[in-house]
N, C-alpha and C positions, 0 to 999 in steps of 0.2 A: 504494500500500500504506500502511495507517495504522500509526502507531507504537504499540507496546504501551503500555498505561496503567502508571502507577506500581505498581499492584497486581500486574500481570503481570511486572514487572521485579524481582521479589524477588531480592535478592542471595543467592548461595549462602552457607550458614553457613561460617564459618572452620573449616578442618580442624584437628583436634588434632595437635600435634607430639609425636612419640615419639623418645626417644634411648635408646641402649643403651651400656653400658660393661662391661669385664671387668677384674677386679683379679687376685688370686692364685687361680688355678683352672685348669681344663683347657679352658675354652671350650665345654664340653658343653652349657651352657644356651643359648648362641647357636646351637649346632647344632640343639637342640630347637626354637628359634624357626624355623629353616629347615624343620624337620619339619612345620610347618603346611601344607607343600606348596603346592598351587595357591591355598589360602586367603590366601596372602600378597598375591595380587593384589586380593582383596576388602578386605583390610586397607589396602593401599596406596591404594585408592580412597577410603578414609575418613580417612586420616591422612597427615601428612607425616613423613618420617624425617629426623631431625637427625643427631647423632653416632651412627654405627653402622657395622659392617663393610659394610652394604649401601650406604652412601654414601661411606665413607672420609673422613668429616669427623672431624677430630681433637679439636676442642674443642666442648663442648656450648653451644648458644645457649639462649635461653629456651624451655622445653618444658613441655608439659602432663603428660607421663608419662615417667618415667625408669626403665628396667629395668637393674639392675646385678647382675652375678654375680661371685663370687670373694670371698675374704676379704681382710683388710688385713694385709699382711706387711711393708711397708716404707714409708719416708717418701713415696715417689712415689704409692703407693696412697692414703695419707692425703690428699695434695694433690688427686689426681684425684677422690676420693670427695667431698671438701668442695666442690670446684668444681661437680661434678655435682649435689649436693644444692642448692646455691645457685640453680641454673638450672632445676630441675625442681619443678613444683608438687606432683606426686605421685611419691614414690619407692617402687619395688618391689624388695625383696631377692629375687632369683631363685636358687633352689637352695641346697643344703646348705652350700656354702662361704660364701656371703653371709650365711646365717642363723646358722650356728654355727661357722664356720671350716673345716668339711669336712676333706678329706684334707690340705690344707696345714697344718692345725692339729695334725697328728700330731707335728710337731716341737716342740710346746709343752712337752713334758716333758723336752726336751733343752736343754743349754746351747749357745746359738748360737755363742759363741766357740769352744768345744771342737769343735763340728761343723765350723766353718770351718777350724780348725787341722787336723783329721783329713783333710778333703777336699783342702786346698791345700798343706799342709806335709808330711804323712806318707804321702801316696799315692805308690806306686811310679811312676816315670816323670815326675814333676813336678819332680824335683831340688830340692825345698825352695824353690820359687818364692815362697812366702809368700802370705798372704791378700791378694787384690786390694784396693787402697785408692785407686783412681782416684776423684777427686771427682765424676765423671760417674755413678758407680754409686750407686743409692739406698741410703740407710742402712737396714739391716734392723732391724725391731722385735724386742724380746725374745720376743714371742708373736704368733701370728697371731690376729687379732681378727675377730669377726663385725662387719658394717658398722653394726649398731645401737649398738655401743659407741662409735662415732665420730660418727655423725650420726643424726638422727631418720628413722625409716623408717615409711612409711604402710601398706604391705602386705608380707606375706611369702608367697612362692610356693614351697613345699617340693618337694624331689625331688633326685635326684642322677643325672641332671638331671630336672626335671619333664618330662613328656611333651609332645609338640607339641600334643596335644589339650587338655591342661591349660592350656598357654600360650594357645591359641586361645580357650578358654572365658573365661579370666581377662581377656585383653585385650578380648574382645567385650563383656564386662560393663562394664569401665572405659570403653571408648570410647562405649558407649551411656548412660553416666552412672549405671550401677547399681553397687552394692557387689558386688564379685566373690564368688561363692559356687560352690565346686567340689563336685560330687557325690562321694560316697564312691568310686565307681569310678575317678575321676581322682586320688584322694588316697591310695589304698593302694598299697603297693609290695611285691609278692611275686614 
């Protein structure tokens, strides 16, 4: 049997690496990612997953595409977001919480200190235990921030959450090297 020529031995192109992360939110955008259903196998054939609930990798390595959901509500979120941005060539804010703070930002009109006092000091049954001050707990920010106020974002994928079909179309475009363009049917919410 003859050995294949150099032309026939073309190396497979390197697969893109995708990472996902969640900050202050409900994890609904990750659930929508799973809602691409069996298309996840098609995606997995084209990409490698880095940090993601699919892999249980806790820290992001160098990646081509980072999908991040949730707003920024505490010091740990800031740290995770900055590390994620450093490691991702393209960062996508996924969902209303990442884009504008979403439901967690409803606390923005309240005084955080007063809320903590109300919950931990004056609630019946807690016997005035006081606001937790364990150094292991992340420091709360005064306001929930959208991620673009902390790091540069390349793309925004709106929705609460965006549908699985919208995520599929968006990722398909990115993986193919195209600028993502979602048709109206995937962008309206009624």
